[in-house]
SETI-741777 format. One record per residue (C-alpha): x, y, z; residue in one letter. Coordinates in steps of 0.1 Angstrom, whole numbers, padded with zeros to 4 digits, always signed. Each point is the difference from the previous one (the first is absolute). Layout:
XYZA/...
This chain:
+0000+0000+0000M/+0014+0034-0010T/+0009+0022+0030S/-0017+0033+0006L/+0033+0019-0006S/+0004-0017-0033A/-0035+0009-0010K/+0006+0036+0009I/+0032+0002-0021Q/-0018-0016-0029D/-0029+0025-0001V/+0025+0029+0005F/+0019-0010-0032D/-0030+0003-0023E/+0010-0001-0037P/-0034+0011-0012A/+0003+0033+0019C/+0015+0028-0021D/+0009+0020+0030K/+0018-0030+0015N/+0020-0007-0032R/+0013+0036+0000G/+0018-0006+0033K/+0035-0014+0006D/+0003-0035+0014V/+0005+0012+0036R/-0029+0024+0000A/-0023-0027-0016R/+0006-0024+0029K/-0011+0027+0025E/-0035+0001-0015G/-0023+0029-0007C/-0014+0010+0034A/+0016+0021+0026R/+0009-0017+0033P/-0029-0001+0025L/+0002+0020+0031T/-0007-0023+0030P/-0035+0006+0014G/-0011+0021-0030A/-0031-0016-0016A/-0007+0028-0025A/+0000-0014-0035G/-0003-0036+0012G/+0024-0028+0006C/+0006-0032-0020A/-0028-0019+0018F/-0024+0028-0008D/+0011-0001-0037G/-0005-0038-0001A/-0035+0003+0015K/-0009+0027-0025I/+0008-0023-0030V/-0016-0032+0014L/-0030+0011+0021Q/-0023+0007-0030P/+0001-0037-0008I/-0035-0003+0014T/-0007-0037+0008D/+0032-0004+0020V/+0005+0003+0038A/+0028+0023+0007H/+0016-0010+0033L/+0026+0023+0016V/+0024-0018+0023H/+0007+0029+0024A/-0011+0019+0031P/-0034+0016-0005L/+0012+0035-0010A/+0015-0012-0033C/-0033-0011-0014E/-0018+0029+0015G/+0023+0025-0017N/-0003-0016-0035S/-0035-0014-0003W/-0018+0011-0032D/+0027+0024-0010N/-0014+0006-0034R/-0035+0007-0014G/+0000-0031-0022A/-0035-0014-0008A/-0012-0036-0004S/-0028-0014-0022S/-0006-0029+0023G/+0019-0014+0029P/+0005+0021+0032T/+0024-0023+0019L/+0029+0023-0008W/-0017+0027+0021R/+0002-0022+0031T/+0030+0007+0021S/+0020-0031+0012F/+0030+0002+0023T/+0018-0024+0024T/+0001+0028+0026D/+0034-0009+0014L/+0006+0011+0036T/+0032+0005+0020E/-0006-0034+0016L/-0003-0017-0034D/+0033+0015-0010V/+0018-0009+0032V/-0014-0036+0001M/+0006-0006-0037G/-0037-0007-0008R/-0001+0020-0032G/+0001-0029-0025E/-0025-0021+0019R/-0024+0030+0003K/+0003+0006-0038L/-0008-0037-0008F/-0030+0002+0023K/-0012+0032-0017A/+0002-0015-0035I/-0021-0030+0012R/-0026+0022+0016E/-0003+0021-0032I/-0003-0031-0022K/-0028-0014+0022E/-0020+0032+0004A/+0004+0017-0034Y/+0011-0027-0025A/+0021+0025-0020P/+0015-0007-0034A/+0034+0005+0016A/+0017+0016+0030V/+0027+0026-0004F/+0023+0002+0030V/+0020+0033+0004Y/+0032+0002+0020S/+0006+0032+0019T/+0029+0016+0018C/-0007-0017+0034V/-0003-0035-0015T/+0030+0005-0023A/+0021+0011+0029L/-0009-0030+0023I/+0006-0024-0029G/-0034-0016-0006D/+0002-0022-0031D/-0032+0009-0017I/+0009-0019-0031E/+0003-0033+0019A/-0033+0007+0019V/-0018+0008-0033C/+0014-0031-0017K/-0011-0022+0029R/-0035+0016+0002A/-0005-0004-0037A/+0007-0037+0002E/-0021-0005+0031K/-0031+0020-0011F/+0001-0005-0038G/+0000+0038-0004L/+0023+0024-0019A/+0020+0018+0028V/+0023+0027-0015V/+0029+0015+0021P/+0006+0037-0008V/+0034+0008+0014N/+0000+0038+0000A/+0007+0013+0035P/-0002+0037+0004G/+0037+0002+0010L/+0010-0012-0035A/-0006+0033-0016G/-0025+0024-0016S/-0035-0005-0012K/+0011-0004-0036N/+0024-0028+0009L/-0030-0017+0017G/-0019+0003-0032N/+0027-0020-0018K/+0004-0026+0028L/-0037-0006-0002A/+0004-0007-0037A/+0028-0024+0008E/-0024-0019+0024A/-0025-0003-0029L/+0027-0013-0023L/+0014-0025+0025D/-0033-0014+0014H/-0030+0010-0021V/+0003+0007-0037I/+0003-0032-0020G/-0016-0023+0026T/-0033-0003-0018V/-0004-0011-0036E/-0032+0015-0015P/-0021-0021-0023D/-0013+0029-0020D/+0032+0019-0011A/-0005+0019-0032G/+0019+0022-0025P/-0016+0032+0014Y/+0009-0003+0037D/+0020+0028+0016I/+0013+0010+0034N/-0003+0036+0014V/+0027+0006+0026L/+0002+0029+0024G/-0037+0008-0003E/-0017+0004+0034F/-0036+0007-0010N/-0001+0030+0022L/-0037+0012+0003S/-0008-0028-0024G/+0016+0019-0030E/+0012-0032-0018F/-0037-0008-0004W/-0001+0029-0024L/+0027-0016-0021V/-0009-0037+0001K/-0032+0004-0021P/+0021+0015-0028L/+0022-0032+0000L/-0031-0022+0002D/-0013+0017-0032R/+0032-0009-0017L/-0001-0036+0011G/+0030+0005+0022I/-0001-0019+0034R/+0018+0013+0030V/+0015-0032+0013R/+0013+0018+0031A/-0001+0035+0012C/+0028+0002+0027I/-0010+0011+0025P/-0033+0019-0006G/-0032-0021+0006D/+0021-0032-0005A/-0008-0036+0009R/+0026-0025+0012Y/-0006-0024-0028R/+0003+0027-0026D/+0033+0011+0013V/+0012-0037+0003A/-0008-0005-0037S/+0014+0034-0012A/+0029-0018-0017H/-0024-0011-0028S/-0006+0035-0013A/+0013+0010-0034R/+0009+0037+0008A/+0001+0024+0029A/-0004+0037+0007M/+0019+0017+0029V/-0019+0029+0014V/+0022+0010+0030C/+0035-0008-0011S/+0019+0009+0032T/-0020-0026+0019A/-0002-0031-0022L/+0025+0005-0029I/+0021-0029+0014T/-0031-0023+0000L/-0007+0008-0036A/+0036-0006-0011R/+0003-0033+0018K/-0033-0013-0014M/+0013+0009-0034D/+0032-0019+0006E/-0017-0031+0015R/-0032-0003-0021W/+0007+0022-0030D/-0027+0026+0008I/+0010+0033-0017P/-0010+0032+0018F/-0002+0038-0005F/-0004+0029+0024E/-0031+0020-0005G/-0028+0020+0016S/-0038+0001+0000F/+0000+0037+0011Y/-0010+0024-0028G/-0016-0006-0034I/+0031-0003-0021S/+0018-0022+0026D/-0030-0024+0002T/-0002-0003-0038S/+0038-0006-0002E/-0003-0027+0027A/-0027-0018-0019L/+0021+0001-0032R/+0030-0014+0018N/-0019-0028+0015I/-0015-0010-0034A/+0034+0002-0016E/+0017-0022+0026L/-0028-0026-0003L/+0004-0001-0038V/+0038-0004+0005R/-0008-0030+0022K/-0023-0016-0026G/-0034+0016+0002A/-0020+0008-0031D/+0011+0033-0015P/-0036+0010-0004E/+0000+0011+0036I/+0021+0031-0011L/-0029+0013-0021D/-0025-0007+0027R/+0021+0019+0025T/+0002+0030-0023E/-0037+0001-0005R/-0006-0002+0037L/+0025+0028+0006I/-0015+0023-0026A/-0035-0006+0015Q/+0010+0005+0036Q/+0022+0030-0007E/-0028+0017-0018A/-0024-0005+0029I/+0025+0012+0026A/+0010+0031-0019W/-0036+0009-0006K/-0006-0001+0038K/+0032+0019+0007L/-0009+0029-0024E/-0024+0013+0026A/+0028+0005+0025Y/+0026+0014-0024R/-0012+0037+0002P/-0001-0002+0038R/+0035-0016+0004L/+0020+0014-0029Q/+0031+0016+0013G/-0006-0010+0036K/+0033-0007+0018R/+0006-0032+0019V/+0025-0010+0026L/+0006-0038+0001L/+0015-0014+0032N/-0001-0038-0006T/+0024-0026-0012G/+0006-0032-0021G/-0021-0005-0031V/-0024+0028+0008K/+0028+0026-0003S/+0001-0003-0038W/-0034-0016-0008S/-0020+0028+0017L/+0023+0027-0015V/-0009-0014-0034H/-0037-0003+0008A/-0003+0035+0013L/+0020+0016-0028V/-0024-0018-0025E/-0029+0021+0013I/+0019+0033-0001G/+0011+0004+0036M/+0034+0013+0009E/+0024-0019+0024I/+0019+0024+0021V/+0019-0028+0019G/+0000-0037+0005T/+0018-0024+0024S/+0021-0027-0017V/+0005-0020+0033K/+0000-0038-0007K/+0000+0007-0037S/+0023-0020-0023T/+0025+0017-0023L/-0024-0007-0029E/-0028+0017+0019D/+0020+0031+0005K/+0009+0002-0036V/-0036-0002-0009R/-0009+0028+0024I/+0027+0023-0013K/-0013-0005-0035Q/-0034+0012+0010M/+0009+0030+0022L/+0012+0033-0012K/+0027+0005+0027D/+0023-0026+0016D/-0002+0018+0032N/-0037-0010+0003D/+0011-0034+0014T/+0013-0008+0035F/+0009-0031+0019E/-0014+0013+0033Q/-0014+0033+0011M/-0005+0012+0035S/-0034+0010+0013A/+0014+0036+0003R/+0008+0001-0038D/-0033-0016-0009L/-0018+0026+0021Y/+0020+0028-0017A/-0011-0011-0035I/-0036-0003+0010L/-0003+0031+0021S/+0019+0020-0026G/-0027-0007-0026G/+0024-0020-0022K/-0025-0030-0001A/-0037-0003-0001D/-0002-0035+0016I/+0023-0026+0015M/-0004-0037-0007L/+0017-0021+0026S/-0004-0026+0028G/-0016+0005+0034G/+0033+0010+0017R/+0002+0033-0017T/-0037+0009-0001Q/+0003+0024+0029F/+0026+0020-0018V/-0026+0008-0027A/-0027+0006+0026L/+0022+0025+0019K/+0007+0018-0032A/-0038+0001-0006K/+0005-0017-0034M/-0019-0030-0016P/+0015-0034+0005W/-0009-0035-0014L/+0012-0033+0013D/+0015-0022-0027I/+0018-0025+0022N/-0012-0033+0015Q/-0025+0017+0023E/-0020+0015-0029R/-0037-0007-0002Q/-0004+0001-0038H/+0015-0022-0027P/+0021+0018-0026Y/+0012-0028-0023A/-0010-0005-0036G/-0022+0023-0022Y/-0028+0003+0024D/+0025+0005+0029G/+0016+0029-0019M/-0034+0017-0004V/-0006-0005+0038E/+0034+0015+0008L/-0007+0031-0020V/-0035+0003+0015R/+0015-0002+0035Q/+0026+0026-0008I/-0027+0023-0014D/-0021-0005+0031L/+0030+0008+0023A/+0012+0031-0018I/-0035+0016-0005H/-0013-0009+0035N/-0014+0033+0014P/+0015-0008+0034I/+0034+0012-0011W/-0012+0035-0008R/-0017+0001+0034Q/+0030-0012+0021V/+0023+0025-0017R/-0023+0030+0010E/+0008+0021+0031R/-0021-0012+0030P/-0030+0023+0008P/+0013+0009+0035W/+0031+0017-0015D/-0020+0029-0015G/+0000+0037+0012P/-0037+0005+0007I/-0009-0011+0036H/+0021-0031-0005G/-0020-0008-0031Y/+0011+0000-0037D/-0017-0008-0033A/-0004-0037+0001L/+0007-0019-0032P/-0032-0010-0017G/-0021+0003-0032P/-0006+0036-0012S/-0037-0004+0002D/+0002-0004+0038D/+0017+0034+0004A/-0031+0018+0013E/-0007-0027+0026N/+0036+0001+0010L/-0001+0038+0004H/-0031-0003+0022A/+0016-0026+0022V/+0031+0022+0004Q/-0021+0031+0009E/-0020-0020+0025T/+0032-0013+0015A/+0014+0036+0002G/-0031+0013+0019K/-0003-0029+0024A/+0003+0010+0036P/+0029-0012+0020T/-0011-0022+0029I/+0024-0003+0029C/-0004-0029+0025V/+0021-0001+0032S/+0016-0031+0013A/-0024+0001+0031E/-0030-0001-0023E/+0014-0030-0019I/+0005-0019+0032R/
């Protein structure tokens, strides 16, 4: 069995990563992430990253072998959606105590927990996560999982990604290694076909992949496995039978895509379902890869007809928003695939990008962004809250799109803000998702609340402590009457004795 340190070195030296190939040999072995500060949980640890990638596999029991706090801090850490099973929303932990650690009862407690889960829930599989505590005390979760699988006739998968191993992104990759070692290739489907694909790095946030899957269904393309969004264990286990793959979030699962290509000859490409042009390009690339793997070339014509139809519908819906959003300035503070795909999508409808984060973006992503922006200075790796506030309060942007962590910067600047990270409430993928994104931006920018919160409060005025309150012009007479009445109202003084 490959050791954890060997696994870490393997995923650090990723030949499919352009950024990694540009480093010298020594720098490549040090990996991409900065060293973690002990005790600092911001940004997540390796365990958190592994849970993010695997938890959306919906019919699996996810068992965290750790003290209670580890599971409490990581449960449901993304807004993925399921079309069926809800087992993945149930929290399982061995709840190790100090006495368990001192007495060496961790492995026995883990075995007992697997048995209880099997009897009570009958899951398709159990994923067992190692954590800092259990890694430090030396619990052999792989041996326990192997024994439990033999005893209970159940797939029990060890996920060896303790938080002390490194960053969240490293945990993403170690989770993929667990799938490669113990899951993918263990089930042979009896219905494999020439139009089967895998979609990797798609988390189905707010159910947005459900806006894309009907397009693939109309083309006769079957998603053998979407990893991890709305996945089932058996689908992931048979993912090696697919003919092609699309990688959505390259920084998380590019290693998985490359190794599946090497082992099972599944070619892949990196693409995005954000924006009209990117969605169309993704559909074209999928069709071309399938034809290259032996599918009927007629699918290329069908794909073009579908694209033409869907683009016409989407652009017709978007035309209503163009006059309201043309020239509006957007500040993007996100990362990964959204850095360039959202830039492209917003530029398409006439909006101006005044700045975008390129954190977690690949070298290819950054090149794409620079091609779409007017000024190279509009990109930044990381921007402090003070700088974000300066841009917004200085009137250089009309709205900020970001995650929940920076929403209060926009609110303090009294500027519109829209959540586009995992906590978002609306799906933005595909043609319909793009229309929804533009609709939400329009609602945010033109919400009348922003005009009101920027006005001077009424008690700051010069007339008896009153000022002209903001309001519709047709209420001016009523407002004047109220102010006159307030100015003539007698002053009533009440002593402390009378109050008592």
